C-alpha positions as CSV (number, residue, x, y, z in Angstrom):
1,M,0.0,0.0,0.0
2,I,2.8,2.4,0.8
3,E,4.2,1.9,-2.7
4,T,0.9,3.5,-4.0
5,L,0.3,6.1,-1.3
6,V,3.7,7.7,-1.3
7,P,3.8,8.3,-5.1
8,V,0.3,9.8,-5.0
9,A,1.4,12.1,-2.2
10,V,4.5,13.0,-4.2
11,G,2.4,13.7,-7.2
12,L,0.3,16.1,-5.2
13,L,3.4,17.6,-3.7
14,V,4.9,18.3,-7.1
15,L,1.5,19.7,-8.4
16,T,1.3,21.9,-5.3
17,A,4.9,23.2,-5.8
18,A,4.2,24.0,-9.4
19,I,0.9,25.8,-8.6
20,H,2.7,27.7,-5.8
21,S,5.5,28.9,-8.0
22,L,3.6,29.6,-11.2
23,L,0.3,31.1,-9.9
24,G,2.1,32.7,-6.9
25,E,4.5,34.4,-9.3
26,R,1.6,35.6,-11.5
27,R,-1.0,36.5,-8.9
28,L,1.2,37.6,-6.0
29,I,4.8,38.3,-6.7
30,T,4.5,40.1,-10.0
31,P,1.8,42.5,-8.7
32,L,3.8,43.1,-5.6
33,M,6.9,43.9,-7.7
34,R,4.9,46.7,-9.3
35,E,5.0,48.4,-5.9
36,R,8.0,50.6,-5.3
37,T,7.2,51.7,-1.8
38,G,8.5,50.6,1.6
39,V,10.8,47.6,1.5
40,L,9.7,47.0,-2.1
41,A,11.6,50.1,-3.1
42,S,14.8,48.1,-2.6
43,D,16.0,45.9,-5.4
44,Q,17.6,43.6,-2.9
45,Y,14.4,43.0,-0.9
46,R,12.5,42.5,-4.1
47,L,14.9,39.8,-5.2
48,L,14.8,38.2,-1.7
49,L,11.0,38.1,-1.7
50,R,11.0,36.3,-5.1
51,L,13.8,34.0,-4.1
52,T,12.2,33.1,-0.8
53,W,8.8,32.5,-2.5
54,H,10.3,30.0,-5.0
55,L,12.6,28.4,-2.4
56,G,9.5,26.8,-0.9
57,S,8.7,25.1,-4.1
58,A,12.3,24.0,-4.7
59,L,12.3,22.4,-1.2
60,S,9.0,20.7,-1.9
61,L,10.6,19.1,-5.0
62,A,13.6,18.0,-3.0
63,L,11.3,16.4,-0.4
64,A,9.4,14.7,-3.3
65,A,12.7,13.1,-4.5
66,V,13.5,11.9,-1.0
67,L,10.0,10.4,-0.5
68,L,10.2,8.5,-3.7
69,A,13.6,7.2,-2.9
70,A,12.4,6.0,0.5
71,V,9.9,3.8,-1.3
72,W,11.6,2.8,-4.5
73,R,15.3,3.0,-3.6
74,P,15.6,2.9,0.2
75,E,19.3,2.1,0.0
76,A,19.9,5.4,-1.8
77,V,17.8,7.7,0.4
78,L,20.8,9.4,2.1
79,R,22.5,9.9,-1.2
80,I,19.4,11.4,-2.8
81,A,18.6,13.5,0.3
82,L,22.2,15.0,0.3
83,T,22.1,15.6,-3.5
84,A,18.7,17.3,-3.3
85,T,19.8,19.4,-0.2
86,G,23.1,20.3,-1.8
87,T,21.6,21.3,-5.1
88,V,18.7,23.4,-3.7
89,F,20.8,25.3,-1.0
90,L,23.9,25.8,-3.1
91,L,21.8,27.3,-5.9
92,A,19.8,29.4,-3.5
93,G,22.9,30.7,-1.8
94,L,24.7,31.6,-5.1
95,I,21.6,33.3,-6.5
96,D,21.3,35.2,-3.2
97,A,25.0,36.1,-3.2
98,V,25.0,37.3,-6.8
99,G,21.6,39.0,-6.7
100,T,22.4,41.0,-3.6
101,R,26.0,41.6,-4.4
102,L,26.9,39.7,-1.1
103,R,24.9,42.2,1.0
104,H,22.3,39.7,2.3
105,I,23.2,37.9,5.5
106,G,21.6,34.7,4.4
107,W,23.8,33.8,1.4
108,P,26.8,32.4,3.3
109,F,24.5,30.1,5.4
110,L,22.5,28.8,2.4
111,T,25.7,28.2,0.4
112,A,27.4,26.5,3.4
113,I,24.4,24.1,3.8
114,G,24.7,23.2,0.1
115,V,28.5,22.8,0.3
116,I,28.4,20.7,3.5
117,A,25.7,18.4,1.9
118,F,27.9,17.8,-1.1
119,V,31.0,17.2,1.1
120,A,29.0,14.7,3.1
121,L,27.8,13.1,-0.2
122,A,31.4,12.8,-1.4
123,G,32.2,11.0,1.9
124,L,29.6,8.3,1.4
125,P,30.9,4.8,0.5
126,V,30.4,3.9,-3.1
């Protein structure tokens, strides 16, 4: 039964992530970006708002990969979890660093999480 339920949950998770990113961008983020008042007057904060919004969807996709691995490839769960974590956080950290010209406090932490995940992955036995 778990072999059926988890893929269904993953399908809903992927669908939810896609809806969150696509419709959220269209109906929430883009209209907000038209505002140029308060914190939205800052290009840095505008980028951070968009990045943070889509990071939720990216993390959902990473979780989907881990859940599928738990059912279909349990021996590879750690490898897939580290790969997904490393990919999402390293990309988020680098986008944050470049987009804010290193001015946002979060980029070193996001990047470090990604790098540490990849170092841990490299240390796994083959």
